[in-house]
N, C-alpha and C positions, 0 to 999 in steps of 0.2 A: 527384525523389528524389535524394539524395546520400549518399555514404558518408564518414564522418569517423573518423579514428583514435580509438580508445577513450581513450587518454591525452589527446588533444587536446580531446575533448568534455568530459572530466572537468576538465581545466585551465580551460576556458572557464566551466563552471558554478561552479567554486570562485572564479575571478577575479571573476565577477559578484557573488557573495555578499560577497567581501572589499571590493569597490568601494562597497558600501553600509554598510560599517563592521563586518562580521562578522569576528571573530578567526579566524586561520588554521585552528586545530584544528576549530572548529565548521563553518567553510566547507568544509573538506576532507571531513569526515564526511558532511555533507549532500550534497556532490557524489558521494561514493562510493555513497550510497543511491540517488541519481538514475541514475547510470550503470549500476548493477546492474539496474535495471528495464529500461533500454534493451537491455542485453545479454541479459536473460532473455526478450526479445520482448514486453515490456509497455510500449510507448512512452507509454501514458496516464499512467504514474507516473514517467517519466524527465524528459528535457529539457522535455517538455510542461508540467511543474509549476514550472519554475525561476522564471519571471517572477512567478508568484503569491507565491512566497516573498520575492522581491525587493520586491514592492509592499507586503507586510505589514511588512517592515522599514522601508521608506521612510515608511510612514504612522504608524509607531510602534506598530502593533498587536502586533508581535513584538519582543522585546528579546533579540537573539541572544547577547549576551555576559553575560547573567545566569547564575546558577548554581542548578540544582535543589537541593532539600533534603529530607531525610527529616523528616516531621512526627510519625510514630508507627511503632513497629515491635515485633515479637515475634521469636521464634526463626525462624519460617517466613513471616512476613508483614511488609509495609511499606506505608505510605501516604506518597506523595511529592507535593510541590508542585513542578511543573516551573518555576514562576516565569516563565512566558511565554517560555521559550527556544524555539529551533527544535526541531521534533519529533524530529529525529535525536539531538540532544544529550540531550533528556529520555529518549528510549527507550533509548539506550545506558546511561545512568546507572541506569535502573530495571531493565533486564534484567541488568546486572552484579550488582545486588543479589539478584535472583531466583536467578541462577546460584550465587552464594556461599551462599545459604541452602539451596538444594537439595543442594549438595555437603556441607553440614554436617548437615542434618536430613532430607534426602530430597525435600523439596518447598519451593519458594519461590514466593510469590504477592505480587505488587506492584501496587498500584492508584495511578494517577497522575491528578492534576488540574492545571489551569492550563497545558496544553500546546497544541501546534499540530500541523498535519498531519504525520504521521510516515511518509508514503510507503508502500512495499510492506511489508505486515505480515510476510511471510515472511523479510525481511531480519533481523528481530529474533528470530524463532523459531530461525533458523539459528545465531545466536550461542550458544544453549543446546546445539543439536545438535552444534556443533563441540567442545563440552566433554563429549560422550558422554551428554547429557541429552535428554529430550523437551522441546521448547520450544513454547510457545503464546503468541500475541499477539492482542489484540483492541483495536479503537479505534472510537470513535464519530466521526461526521462530520456535516456540515451536512445539514439535512432535504432529502432527495431521493427517499425511498422512499414510495410511496403504499400504505398498508395495503390489504388486500383490502376491496373494496366502497367505497373512498374515492377521491375526485377530488383530494385534497390530500396533499401530502407531510408526514409527521409523524416520520419516522426517517431516519437517514443510510444511506449504502451499507454502513456498519458491517461492515467486513471482519474476518475471522478467519483465523488461520494456525496450522498444526501441522507441525512438522518434527521428524523422529526419525532417528537413525542406525541402520543395520542392518549386518549382517556382509556379507562378499563384495563390498565396495565399493558397496553399495546404500544408499539413503536414501529416506525417505518425506517428500514435500514438498507440502503443501496450503496454498494461499493463495487466498482467494476472498472476493468481496463477497457480501453477503446480498441484493443486488439482482441482477437478471438480468445486468447488467454494471455496471462502475464508470462514473461520469459521464465520466471521462477518455476512455472508448471513444467516447462521443458527440462529445466535443471533437475527437478524432482524425478522425472522419468529417467534421466541419465543416472541419478543416484540409485534408482531401483533396477536399472538395466532393462527397461521396457520401452517399446515403441510409443510414439505419440498418436493420438486419434486423428482421423481425417479432419481437415479443415483448420488445423492449428498453424501450419507454417509452410513456407515455400523452400524448395531446394534451389541450387545455383542456376538452374535452367528456368526458374520462374514458375515451375509447376509444383503442385502440392507434394509434400513428402510426409511419410510416417516414421522416418528414421530420426530418432531424437538427436543423434550426434550430427547428422547432416543439417538438421534444422538449427541446432545451436551454432554450428560453424558458419552457416549461410547468413545468419542474423537477419532473417526476413520473416516476421510473423504476419499472418493473415489479419487484415482488419476485421473488426466485428462485423459479422454478416458474411464473411468469406470472400468469394470472388465476385465479379461484377454482376453476374446473373442472379446471385442471391443477395444483392444489395450491399456488397462490401464497401461501396462508395459512401454509404451512410456512416460506417465505422470510421472511415478515412476523414469524413467531415467532422465527426465528433472529436477525433484526435486533433484536427486542425483548430477546432474551437478551444480545446484545452490549451493548446499552444498559444493562442491569442491571449487567453487570460493569464498565462503563467510566464513563459519566456519573453514574449513580445511586450506585454503590458508592463512587466517589472524591469525590463532592461537586462535580464539574465541571458545566458546562452539559450538559444532556441533551435528547434528542429535539427537540421543537419550540422549545426555548430556545437551541439552538445557532445561531450567526449563519450567514448565507450566506457562502460562500467562493468557489466556482467562479463564482458570479454576483455582481454588484455588491451588496455588503452594507453594513452600517453602519460597517465599518472598525474596529470595536473589537476587543479581545482575543478570541480564539477560545474559550479556556478549555475545550479538548477533554479528554476522559478516555481513558486507556489502561489496559490490564490486561496484565501479563506474568506468565507461569507457567513454571517450570522443574521438571521431575520427574526423579528419578534412577531409571531402570528397574532398576538393580541392587538396589534395595531391595525388589523384587518377585520373581516367579518367574525362576529362571535361564534363560538361552537366549533372551532377548528379541530380540536382534539376529538370531539364526538364524531364529526364527519369522517375523520381519518380512521378512527377505530371501526366505524361502520364499513368503510371500504375494505379494510384489512380482513375483517371477519367474514365479509361477503365473499372475498376472493377464495378464502380457505374452504368455503362451503360449496364452491362450484363442483359440478360432477367431473371427476377425473377421467381421462381417456383410458388409464390403467387403474382398475380398482385397488391395486396394491400400492399405488403411488398417489398420495394425496396432493391436491393443489396447495402450493406454498405461497405465502406472502413474502415480499422482499425482506430478507433478514432472518427468516425462519430457520434456514439451514445453519446459519452462524449461531443462532440462539440455542438450537438443539445440540450442536457440537460443544458449545460453552457449558451447557448444563451437564453434559456427560463428563466433561473434564472436571467440573466442580464436584460432581458426585464421586468420581474415582480419585480425585486429587492428583491426577497424572495426565501427561501428554505422551503421545506415541511418536517415535522417530525410527526411520528405516535404519538398517544396520550400517549402511555407508555413512550416514550422518553421525552415528555413535562413534564409529571409527575415526572419522575426520575430526570430531570434537575432541577425542582423546589425543590425537596428534597436535591439535591446537593447544590443548592444555599443557602438553609437554613442551611445546615451543615457547609458550608464554610463562611457564613455571607457575601455573595456578592449579588448584585442586581440581582434578577431572570430575566430570559430571557422573554422578552415581546412578547407574541403571538399576531399577528395582526388579523389573520383570522382563525376561527375554521371551518374546512370542514367536512361535513357529509360523 
Protein backbone atom coordinates (compact mmCIF):
# COMPACT_ATOMS: atom_id res chain seq x y z
CA UNK A 1 0.00 0.00 0.00
CA UNK A 2 1.26 3.46 -0.83
CA UNK A 3 0.00 7.02 -0.52
CA UNK A 4 0.17 9.49 -3.38
CA UNK A 5 -0.54 13.22 -3.33
CA UNK A 6 -3.99 13.89 -4.80
CA UNK A 7 -2.63 16.40 -7.32
CA UNK A 8 0.13 13.99 -8.34
CA UNK A 9 -2.27 11.09 -8.94
CA UNK A 10 -4.55 13.36 -10.98
CA UNK A 11 -1.56 14.67 -12.96
CA UNK A 12 -0.48 11.13 -13.79
CA UNK A 13 -3.93 10.08 -14.97
CA UNK A 14 -4.29 13.15 -17.15
CA UNK A 15 -0.78 12.72 -18.59
CA UNK A 16 -1.52 9.11 -19.56
CA UNK A 17 -4.65 10.14 -21.44
CA UNK A 18 -2.82 12.99 -23.17
CA UNK A 19 -0.03 10.60 -24.14
CA UNK A 20 -2.47 8.61 -26.27
CA UNK A 21 -3.75 11.70 -28.05
CA UNK A 22 -6.51 13.06 -25.81
CA UNK A 23 -6.90 16.84 -25.81
CA UNK A 24 -6.06 18.54 -22.50
CA UNK A 25 -9.63 19.53 -21.59
CA UNK A 26 -11.01 16.01 -22.07
CA UNK A 27 -8.04 14.38 -20.32
CA UNK A 28 -8.27 16.72 -17.33
CA UNK A 29 -12.01 16.12 -16.95
CA UNK A 30 -11.63 12.34 -17.11
CA UNK A 31 -8.81 12.50 -14.56
CA UNK A 32 -10.95 14.65 -12.25
CA UNK A 33 -13.67 12.01 -12.45
CA UNK A 34 -11.21 9.24 -11.58
CA UNK A 35 -9.52 11.01 -8.68
CA UNK A 36 -12.92 11.86 -7.20
CA UNK A 37 -13.67 8.15 -6.93
CA UNK A 38 -10.36 7.49 -5.18
CA UNK A 39 -10.97 10.38 -2.77
CA UNK A 40 -14.49 9.13 -2.05
CA UNK A 41 -13.20 5.70 -1.03
CA UNK A 42 -14.31 3.93 -4.21
CA UNK A 43 -11.00 2.80 -5.76
CA UNK A 44 -12.86 0.47 -8.12
CA UNK A 45 -13.79 3.54 -10.20
CA UNK A 46 -10.59 5.55 -9.87
CA UNK A 47 -7.03 4.76 -10.96
CA UNK A 48 -8.24 1.17 -11.34
CA UNK A 49 -10.08 2.21 -14.52
CA UNK A 50 -7.35 4.33 -16.16
CA UNK A 51 -5.65 1.68 -18.28
CA UNK A 52 -8.98 0.51 -19.69
CA UNK A 53 -9.70 4.02 -20.98
CA UNK A 54 -6.18 4.20 -22.42
CA UNK A 55 -6.60 0.85 -24.18
CA UNK A 56 -9.93 1.91 -25.70
CA UNK A 57 -8.26 4.99 -27.17
CA UNK A 58 -5.25 3.04 -28.45
CA UNK A 59 -7.50 0.45 -30.12
CA UNK A 60 -9.62 3.14 -31.76
CA UNK A 61 -12.74 1.99 -29.92
CA UNK A 62 -13.00 5.45 -28.31
CA UNK A 63 -12.44 8.75 -30.14
CA UNK A 64 -11.62 11.17 -27.30
CA UNK A 65 -11.47 14.33 -29.40
CA UNK A 66 -14.82 13.98 -31.15
CA UNK A 67 -17.68 16.28 -30.14
CA UNK A 68 -21.10 15.20 -28.80
CA UNK A 69 -24.14 16.65 -30.55
CA UNK A 70 -27.86 17.12 -29.91
CA UNK A 71 -29.99 15.05 -32.28
CA UNK A 72 -33.42 16.12 -31.05
CA UNK A 73 -34.75 18.34 -28.28
CA UNK A 74 -37.80 19.96 -26.75
CA UNK A 75 -38.13 22.48 -23.93
CA UNK A 76 -37.45 19.81 -21.29
CA UNK A 77 -35.82 16.93 -23.17
CA UNK A 78 -32.85 16.19 -25.40
CA UNK A 79 -31.48 13.20 -27.26
CA UNK A 80 -27.69 13.29 -27.60
CA UNK A 81 -25.20 11.38 -29.74
CA UNK A 82 -21.98 11.21 -27.73
CA UNK A 83 -20.10 10.46 -30.96
CA UNK A 84 -17.92 7.90 -29.18
CA UNK A 85 -16.08 10.39 -26.94
CA UNK A 86 -14.85 9.63 -23.44
CA UNK A 87 -17.69 9.08 -21.00
CA UNK A 88 -16.79 12.14 -18.95
CA UNK A 89 -16.97 14.44 -21.98
CA UNK A 90 -20.36 13.06 -23.00
CA UNK A 91 -21.73 13.19 -19.47
CA UNK A 92 -20.71 16.77 -18.77
CA UNK A 93 -22.20 17.84 -22.12
CA UNK A 94 -25.50 16.08 -21.39
CA UNK A 95 -25.86 17.10 -17.75
CA UNK A 96 -25.17 20.73 -18.68
CA UNK A 97 -28.15 20.51 -21.03
CA UNK A 98 -30.35 18.90 -18.35
CA UNK A 99 -29.41 21.63 -15.86
CA UNK A 100 -30.18 24.44 -18.31
CA UNK A 101 -33.57 22.95 -19.16
CA UNK A 102 -34.43 22.41 -15.48
CA UNK A 103 -33.59 26.02 -14.72
CA UNK A 104 -35.89 27.13 -17.55
CA UNK A 105 -38.79 24.67 -17.26
CA UNK A 106 -38.38 22.89 -13.92
CA UNK A 107 -37.10 19.60 -15.33
CA UNK A 108 -34.47 18.48 -17.82
CA UNK A 109 -34.27 14.91 -19.15
CA UNK A 110 -31.43 13.96 -21.48
CA UNK A 111 -30.86 10.58 -23.12
CA UNK A 112 -27.44 9.73 -24.58
CA UNK A 113 -26.27 7.10 -27.06
CA UNK A 114 -22.84 6.31 -28.48
CA UNK A 115 -20.95 6.87 -25.25
CA UNK A 116 -18.31 5.11 -23.15
CA UNK A 117 -17.89 4.23 -19.48
CA UNK A 118 -18.59 7.38 -17.48
CA UNK A 119 -17.22 6.46 -14.06
CA UNK A 120 -18.90 7.25 -10.79
CA UNK A 121 -22.53 8.13 -11.49
CA UNK A 122 -22.75 10.45 -8.50
CA UNK A 123 -20.15 12.76 -10.05
CA UNK A 124 -22.73 13.77 -12.67
CA UNK A 125 -25.70 14.06 -10.31
CA UNK A 126 -23.57 16.32 -8.11
CA UNK A 127 -23.29 18.77 -11.03
CA UNK A 128 -27.02 19.43 -10.77
CA UNK A 129 -27.00 19.53 -6.97
CA UNK A 130 -24.29 22.19 -7.09
CA UNK A 131 -26.83 24.36 -8.95
CA UNK A 132 -29.53 23.81 -6.32
CA UNK A 133 -31.26 21.06 -8.31
CA UNK A 134 -31.98 17.39 -7.72
CA UNK A 135 -29.65 15.47 -10.02
CA UNK A 136 -30.09 11.92 -11.28
CA UNK A 137 -27.80 9.87 -13.50
CA UNK A 138 -28.16 6.37 -14.91
CA UNK A 139 -25.91 4.35 -17.21
CA UNK A 140 -25.84 0.90 -18.71
CA UNK A 141 -22.68 -1.22 -18.71
CA UNK A 142 -21.41 -4.49 -20.17
CA UNK A 143 -23.41 -7.63 -19.20
CA UNK A 144 -22.30 -8.83 -15.77
CA UNK A 145 -25.56 -9.23 -13.87
CA UNK A 146 -27.17 -12.65 -13.78
CA UNK A 147 -30.96 -12.25 -13.50
CA UNK A 148 -32.72 -14.28 -10.82
CA UNK A 149 -32.81 -17.99 -11.76
CA UNK A 150 -30.19 -17.48 -14.47
CA UNK A 151 -26.62 -18.76 -14.83
CA UNK A 152 -25.86 -16.18 -17.52
CA UNK A 153 -25.30 -12.44 -17.37
CA UNK A 154 -27.82 -10.43 -19.37
CA UNK A 155 -27.65 -6.92 -17.88
CA UNK A 156 -24.90 -4.63 -16.70
CA UNK A 157 -24.13 -3.42 -13.20
CA UNK A 158 -26.32 -0.49 -14.39
CA UNK A 159 -25.63 2.10 -11.67
CA UNK A 160 -27.93 4.92 -10.67
CA UNK A 161 -27.37 8.01 -8.58
CA UNK A 162 -29.46 10.74 -6.96
CA UNK A 163 -27.91 13.81 -5.34
CA UNK A 164 -29.89 16.63 -3.76
CA UNK A 165 -28.93 19.75 -1.78
CA UNK A 166 -30.43 20.34 1.66
CA UNK A 167 -30.30 23.19 4.17
CA UNK A 168 -27.95 23.34 7.19
CA UNK A 169 -24.99 22.26 5.07
CA UNK A 170 -26.50 18.83 4.43
CA UNK A 171 -26.93 16.93 1.19
CA UNK A 172 -28.36 13.60 0.05
CA UNK A 173 -25.90 11.51 -2.00
CA UNK A 174 -26.84 8.09 -3.34
CA UNK A 175 -24.67 6.29 -5.89
CA UNK A 176 -25.15 2.55 -6.30
CA UNK A 177 -24.84 -0.34 -8.70
CA UNK A 178 -27.89 -2.55 -9.18
CA UNK A 179 -25.64 -5.57 -8.66
CA UNK A 180 -24.51 -6.57 -5.17
CA UNK A 181 -21.23 -4.77 -5.99
CA UNK A 182 -19.62 -3.19 -9.03
CA UNK A 183 -17.25 -5.47 -10.95
CA UNK A 184 -14.44 -3.09 -9.98
CA UNK A 185 -14.80 -4.32 -6.39
CA UNK A 186 -13.88 -7.81 -7.60
CA UNK A 187 -10.98 -6.35 -9.58
CA UNK A 188 -9.72 -4.69 -6.40
CA UNK A 189 -9.88 -8.01 -4.52
CA UNK A 190 -7.80 -9.53 -7.32
CA UNK A 191 -5.27 -6.71 -7.01
CA UNK A 192 -5.05 -7.36 -3.26
CA UNK A 193 -4.98 -11.16 -3.69
CA UNK A 194 -7.97 -11.62 -1.39
CA UNK A 195 -11.25 -13.59 -1.69
CA UNK A 196 -14.57 -11.82 -2.18
CA UNK A 197 -17.30 -11.80 0.48
CA UNK A 198 -20.36 -14.02 0.28
CA UNK A 199 -23.17 -12.74 -1.91
CA UNK A 200 -21.12 -10.91 -4.51
CA UNK A 201 -20.94 -13.29 -7.45
CA UNK A 202 -21.70 -16.67 -8.97
CA UNK A 203 -19.38 -19.35 -10.22
CA UNK A 204 -19.89 -21.22 -13.52
CA UNK A 205 -22.34 -23.63 -11.85
CA UNK A 206 -24.64 -20.77 -10.91
CA UNK A 207 -23.84 -21.07 -7.23
CA UNK A 208 -22.24 -18.42 -5.04
CA UNK A 209 -18.44 -18.20 -5.04
CA UNK A 210 -15.93 -16.39 -2.82
CA UNK A 211 -13.02 -16.95 -5.23
CA UNK A 212 -12.25 -13.57 -6.81
CA UNK A 213 -10.65 -15.09 -9.92
CA UNK A 214 -13.54 -17.52 -10.47
CA UNK A 215 -16.00 -14.65 -10.03
CA UNK A 216 -14.13 -12.45 -12.49
CA UNK A 217 -13.78 -15.23 -15.06
CA UNK A 218 -17.43 -16.31 -14.79
CA UNK A 219 -18.67 -12.74 -15.29
CA UNK A 220 -21.87 -13.25 -13.29
CA UNK A 221 -22.45 -10.81 -10.45
CA UNK A 222 -25.32 -11.32 -8.06
CA UNK A 223 -28.11 -8.75 -8.38
CA UNK A 224 -28.69 -6.37 -5.50
CA UNK A 225 -30.43 -8.45 -2.86
CA UNK A 226 -28.60 -11.67 -3.71
CA UNK A 227 -30.54 -14.79 -4.60
CA UNK A 228 -34.28 -15.12 -5.06
CA UNK A 229 -35.05 -15.87 -1.40
CA UNK A 230 -33.39 -12.61 -0.33
CA UNK A 231 -35.16 -10.55 -3.02
CA UNK A 232 -32.50 -10.55 -5.72
CA UNK A 233 -35.32 -10.13 -8.22
CA UNK A 234 -35.63 -6.54 -7.00
CA UNK A 235 -32.04 -5.78 -7.98
CA UNK A 236 -32.73 -7.45 -11.32
CA UNK A 237 -35.77 -5.21 -11.75
CA UNK A 238 -33.79 -2.08 -10.93
CA UNK A 239 -31.10 -3.05 -13.45
CA UNK A 240 -33.80 -3.57 -16.09
CA UNK A 241 -35.26 -0.14 -15.25
CA UNK A 242 -31.87 1.51 -15.79
CA UNK A 243 -31.57 -0.35 -19.10
CA UNK A 244 -34.95 1.07 -20.15
CA UNK A 245 -33.78 4.64 -19.41
CA UNK A 246 -30.36 4.21 -21.00
CA UNK A 247 -29.81 1.72 -23.80
CA UNK A 248 -33.41 1.27 -24.89
CA UNK A 249 -34.64 4.88 -24.67
CA UNK A 250 -31.53 6.33 -26.32
CA UNK A 251 -31.08 3.80 -29.11
CA UNK A 252 -27.68 2.76 -27.75
CA UNK A 253 -26.60 -0.84 -27.29
CA UNK A 254 -28.59 -2.46 -24.52
CA UNK A 255 -28.39 -5.47 -22.23
CA UNK A 256 -26.95 -8.50 -23.96
CA UNK A 257 -25.92 -6.40 -26.99
CA UNK A 258 -23.38 -4.34 -25.01
CA UNK A 259 -19.78 -5.43 -25.60
CA UNK A 260 -17.59 -6.77 -22.81
CA UNK A 261 -15.27 -4.14 -21.35
CA UNK A 262 -13.72 -5.24 -18.07
CA UNK A 263 -13.02 -8.56 -19.81
CA UNK A 264 -11.36 -8.96 -23.19
CA UNK A 265 -14.08 -8.11 -25.68
CA UNK A 266 -14.34 -7.49 -29.39
CA UNK A 267 -12.67 -4.10 -29.04
CA UNK A 268 -15.36 -2.27 -30.99
CA UNK A 269 -17.18 0.89 -29.90
CA UNK A 270 -19.07 0.49 -26.64
CA UNK A 271 -22.12 2.56 -27.72
CA UNK A 272 -23.27 2.84 -24.11
CA UNK A 273 -26.40 4.72 -23.12
CA UNK A 274 -26.76 7.26 -20.31
CA UNK A 275 -29.66 9.19 -18.87
CA UNK A 276 -29.35 12.48 -16.99
CA UNK A 277 -32.15 14.21 -15.12
CA UNK A 278 -32.25 17.55 -13.31
CA UNK A 279 -35.26 18.72 -11.30
CA UNK A 280 -35.81 22.11 -9.69
CA UNK A 281 -37.30 21.49 -6.21
CA UNK A 282 -38.41 25.11 -6.03
CA UNK A 283 -41.13 24.26 -8.58
CA UNK A 284 -42.79 22.11 -5.89
CA UNK A 285 -43.66 22.50 -2.19
CA UNK A 286 -41.60 25.17 -0.40
CA UNK A 287 -39.17 24.03 2.30
CA UNK A 288 -37.62 21.10 0.39
CA UNK A 289 -34.13 21.71 1.78
CA UNK A 290 -35.33 21.97 5.38
CA UNK A 291 -37.35 18.73 5.18
CA UNK A 292 -34.46 16.86 3.57
CA UNK A 293 -32.02 18.12 6.23
CA UNK A 294 -34.49 17.05 8.96
CA UNK A 295 -34.63 13.52 7.51
CA UNK A 296 -30.86 13.23 7.15
CA UNK A 297 -30.20 14.41 10.70
CA UNK A 298 -32.93 12.17 12.11
CA UNK A 299 -31.45 9.10 10.41
CA UNK A 300 -28.04 9.76 11.98
CA UNK A 301 -29.59 10.04 15.45
CA UNK A 302 -31.29 6.64 15.31
CA UNK A 303 -30.06 4.12 17.88
CA UNK A 304 -27.47 1.86 16.23
CA UNK A 305 -27.51 -1.93 16.54
CA UNK A 306 -23.78 -1.72 17.30
CA UNK A 307 -22.85 1.22 19.57
CA UNK A 308 -19.47 1.41 17.81
CA UNK A 309 -21.08 1.91 14.40
CA UNK A 310 -23.21 5.02 14.03
CA UNK A 311 -26.17 5.09 11.65
CA UNK A 312 -25.17 6.89 8.46
CA UNK A 313 -27.15 8.92 5.95
CA UNK A 314 -26.66 8.30 2.21
CA UNK A 315 -23.35 9.89 1.26
CA UNK A 316 -21.85 10.07 4.75
CA UNK A 317 -19.26 7.40 3.96
CA UNK A 318 -18.11 9.25 0.84
CA UNK A 319 -18.00 12.60 2.66
CA UNK A 320 -15.90 11.12 5.45
CA UNK A 321 -13.43 9.57 3.00
CA UNK A 322 -13.21 12.82 1.02
CA UNK A 323 -12.56 14.83 4.20
CA UNK A 324 -9.74 12.47 5.16
CA UNK A 325 -8.22 12.73 1.68
CA UNK A 326 -8.43 16.51 1.82
CA UNK A 327 -6.86 16.61 5.28
CA UNK A 328 -3.91 14.43 4.30
CA UNK A 329 -3.72 15.64 0.71
CA UNK A 330 -3.22 12.03 -0.38
CA UNK A 331 -5.01 8.94 -1.66
CA UNK A 332 -4.01 5.34 -0.98
CA UNK A 333 -3.30 2.66 -3.60
CA UNK A 334 -2.55 -1.03 -3.15
CA UNK A 335 0.91 -2.18 -4.17
CA UNK A 336 -0.30 -3.91 -7.32
CA UNK A 337 -1.84 -0.63 -8.52
CA UNK A 338 1.40 1.22 -7.92
CA UNK A 339 3.33 -1.40 -9.87
CA UNK A 340 0.86 -1.51 -12.76
CA UNK A 341 0.84 2.30 -12.92
CA UNK A 342 4.63 2.32 -13.15
CA UNK A 343 4.41 -0.17 -16.02
CA UNK A 344 1.81 2.01 -17.76
CA UNK A 345 4.04 5.07 -17.33
CA UNK A 346 6.91 3.21 -18.97
CA UNK A 347 4.68 2.04 -21.82
CA UNK A 348 3.36 5.54 -22.51
CA UNK A 349 6.64 7.34 -21.76
CA UNK A 350 5.13 9.64 -19.16
CA UNK A 351 6.48 10.67 -15.79
CA UNK A 352 5.60 7.87 -13.32
CA UNK A 353 3.38 8.56 -10.35
CA UNK A 354 5.45 9.60 -7.35
CA UNK A 355 4.60 7.57 -4.25
CA UNK A 356 5.16 9.60 -1.08
CA UNK A 357 4.65 6.99 1.65
CA UNK A 358 4.73 3.21 1.51
CA UNK A 359 2.48 1.69 4.18
CA UNK A 360 2.94 -1.77 5.60
